[in-house]
C-alpha positions in Angstrom: -20.0 -200.2 72.3 -18.2 -203.1 74.1 -17.3 -204.9 70.8 -15.6 -201.7 69.6 -13.4 -201.5 72.7 -12.8 -205.3 72.6 -11.8 -205.0 68.9 -9.4 -202.1 69.7 -7.7 -204.2 72.4 -7.4 -207.2 70.1 -6.1 -204.9 67.3 -3.3 -203.6 69.5 -2.5 -207.2 70.4 -2.2 -208.1 66.7 0.1 -205.2 66.0 2.4 -205.8 69.0 2.5 -209.5 68.3 3.4 -208.9 64.6 0.5 -210.8 63.2 1.8 -212.2 59.8 -1.5 -211.7 57.9 -1.8 -208.1 59.1 1.7 -207.2 58.1 1.5 -209.0 54.8 -1.2 -206.5 53.8 1.1 -203.7 55.0 4.0 -205.0 53.0 1.9 -205.3 49.8 0.6 -201.8 50.3 4.0 -200.3 50.8 5.5 -202.1 47.8 2.6 -201.3 45.4 2.3 -197.7 46.6 6.1 -197.0 46.4 6.3 -198.5 42.9 3.3 -196.5 41.8 4.6 -193.2 43.2 8.0 -193.7 41.6 6.4 -194.3 38.2 4.1 -191.4 38.6 7.0 -189.1 39.4 9.2 -190.4 36.6 6.4 -189.9 34.0 4.5 -187.0 35.5 7.4 -184.7 36.4 8.6 -184.1 32.8 5.0 -183.9 31.5 4.1 -181.4 34.2 7.2 -179.4 33.4 6.3 -179.3 29.7 2.7 -178.3 30.5 3.7 -175.5 32.8 6.7 -174.2 31.0 6.3 -174.6 27.3 3.5 -172.5 25.5 1.8 -174.5 22.8 -1.6 -174.6 21.1 -4.2 -176.4 23.2 -2.3 -175.8 26.4 -5.3 -174.5 28.3 -7.6 -177.4 27.3 -4.8 -179.9 28.2 -4.6 -178.3 31.6 -8.4 -178.6 32.0 -8.2 -182.3 31.2 -5.5 -182.9 33.7 -7.4 -181.0 36.4 -10.5 -183.0 35.6 -8.6 -186.3 36.0 -7.7 -185.3 39.5 -11.2 -186.4 40.6 -11.3 -189.6 38.4 -13.0 -192.3 40.6 -10.7 -195.3 41.4 -13.3 -197.8 40.3 -13.4 -196.3 36.8 -9.6 -196.6 36.6 -9.9 -200.2 37.9 -12.6 -201.0 35.3 -10.5 -199.6 32.4 -7.4 -201.4 33.6 -9.3 -204.6 34.0 -10.7 -204.4 30.5 -7.1 -204.0 29.1 -5.5 -206.6 31.4 -8.1 -209.4 31.2 -7.2 -212.3 28.9 -9.5 -210.9 26.2 -7.9 -207.5 26.4 -4.9 -206.1 24.5 -2.6 -206.5 27.5 -3.9 -210.0 28.4 -0.8 -211.8 27.3 1.3 -209.8 29.8 -0.3 -211.5 32.8 -0.8 -208.3 34.8 -4.2 -209.1 36.1 -4.3 -210.0 39.8 -0.6 -209.2 40.3 1.2 -206.5 42.2 2.7 -204.9 39.0 -0.8 -204.8 37.6 -2.0 -202.9 40.7 0.9 -200.6 40.4 -0.1 -199.7 36.8 -3.6 -198.7 37.9 -2.3 -196.8 40.8 0.2 -195.0 38.6 -2.7 -193.8 36.5 -4.3 -192.5 39.7 -1.3 -190.6 40.8 -0.2 -189.2 37.4 -2.8 -186.3 37.3 -1.7 -185.2 40.7 2.0 -185.1 39.9 1.4 -183.5 36.5 -1.0 -180.8 37.8 1.2 -179.9 40.8 4.4 -179.9 38.8 2.8 -177.6 36.2 1.6 -175.2 38.9 5.1 -175.2 40.6 6.8 -174.4 37.3 4.3 -171.7 36.5 5.1 -170.2 39.9 8.8 -169.9 39.3 10.4 -166.5 38.9 9.9 -165.5 35.3 13.4 -164.0 35.3 15.0 -167.4 35.9 14.9 -168.6 32.3 16.3 -165.3 30.9 19.1 -165.4 33.5 20.0 -168.9 32.6 20.0 -168.1 28.9 22.2 -165.1 29.5 24.6 -167.3 31.3 24.7 -169.7 28.3 22.7 -172.5 29.8 21.4 -175.1 27.3 17.9 -176.7 27.4 19.0 -179.5 29.7 20.6 -177.1 32.2 17.5 -174.9 32.1 15.3 -178.0 32.8 17.4 -179.3 35.6 17.8 -175.8 37.2 14.1 -175.1 37.0 13.3 -178.5 38.6 15.8 -177.9 41.3 14.2 -174.5 42.1 10.8 -176.3 42.3 12.2 -179.3 44.3 10.0 -178.7 47.4 6.9 -178.4 45.3 7.8 -181.6 43.4 8.3 -183.5 46.7 4.9 -182.1 47.8 3.4 -183.6 44.7 4.9 -186.9 45.4 3.6 -186.9 49.0 0.1 -185.9 47.8 0.2 -188.7 45.2 1.3 -191.2 47.8 -1.5 -190.2 50.2 -4.1 -190.7 47.4 -2.7 -194.0 46.2 -2.1 -195.6 49.6 -5.8 -195.0 50.6 -7.5 -196.2 47.5 -9.5 -199.4 47.4 -11.2 -199.7 43.9 -8.1 -200.4 41.9 -6.6 -202.7 44.4 -9.8 -204.7 44.7 -10.5 -205.0 40.9 -7.0 -205.4 39.6 -5.3 -207.1 42.5 -8.2 -209.3 43.4 -7.6 -209.1 47.1 -5.6 -212.4 47.1 -4.3 -213.3 50.6 -0.5 -213.2 51.0 -0.2 -211.8 47.5 -2.2 -208.7 46.5 -4.3 -208.0 49.6 -3.6 -204.4 50.7 -4.5 -202.5 53.8 -7.7 -201.0 52.4 -9.0 -204.2 50.7 -8.2 -206.2 53.9 -10.1 -203.7 56.0 -13.2 -204.1 53.7 -12.9 -207.9 53.7 -12.3 -208.4 57.4 -15.0 -205.9 58.5 -17.4 -207.7 56.2 -16.6 -211.0 57.9 -17.1 -209.5 61.3 -13.3 -209.6 62.1 -13.3 -206.1 63.6 -9.9 -206.6 65.4 -8.0 -207.1 62.2 -9.9 -204.3 60.5 -9.2 -201.9 63.3 -5.5 -202.9 63.4 -5.1 -202.2 59.7 -7.1 -199.0 60.1 -4.7 -197.8 62.8 -1.8 -198.5 60.5 -3.5 -196.6 57.6 -4.3 -193.7 59.8 -0.6 -193.6 60.9 0.5 -193.6 57.3 -1.9 -190.8 56.5 -0.6 -188.8 59.5 3.0 -189.2 58.4 2.1 -188.1 54.9 0.3 -185.0 56.2 3.2 -184.2 58.4 5.6 -184.5 55.5 3.4 -182.3 53.3 3.2 -179.7 56.1 7.0 -179.7 56.4 7.5 -179.4 52.7 5.1 -176.5 52.5 7.0 -174.7 55.2 10.3 -175.4 53.5 9.0 -174.1 50.1 7.5 -171.1 51.8 4.0 -171.7 50.5 
């Protein structure tokens, strides 16, 4: 047990001293995760609204597919993205493999089902009289869309927080698409796996503490949003 206590003490020293390698992984994680969540929200919100608001043939099977994708393993997403981004793949000329944008693409795919499913659920939970009231007041489709999204704003924020929590803690996509390149694409999770495998417990613990702090902040944000939305 002594090495655990020693590792914890060294980890705290690394954090307080601002170890460049440690905070490089933190910076990469924040950048990739933020970009991924922004893309997931931009794409997933209108799709989720359409899925939850507009009746169409095949709506139920589509919802089943989205709900199934919620449990899609990150290594499967990493494998599919790698196949597309490798130099032999259809996106090989884009140079996305082993880059931060490439990681963001994979993580966006991971976050999309969460945003779509939670947005659809939020829209379905809106007061059914809202649409009729807006139509009576002469609102057009754009106004109906914006007003409905505004009414579901806390649930949408909750979807973003849930997607961020899922993305920031994944390792498969970051490892396979990012390549775990030092100072470039190494994230908190991939650095923890690497440093622990090398026996560098102090760095692993330091990054673990940061990741746990991020998870705590996300959970606190989700709790606050749930209270604000009354759910």
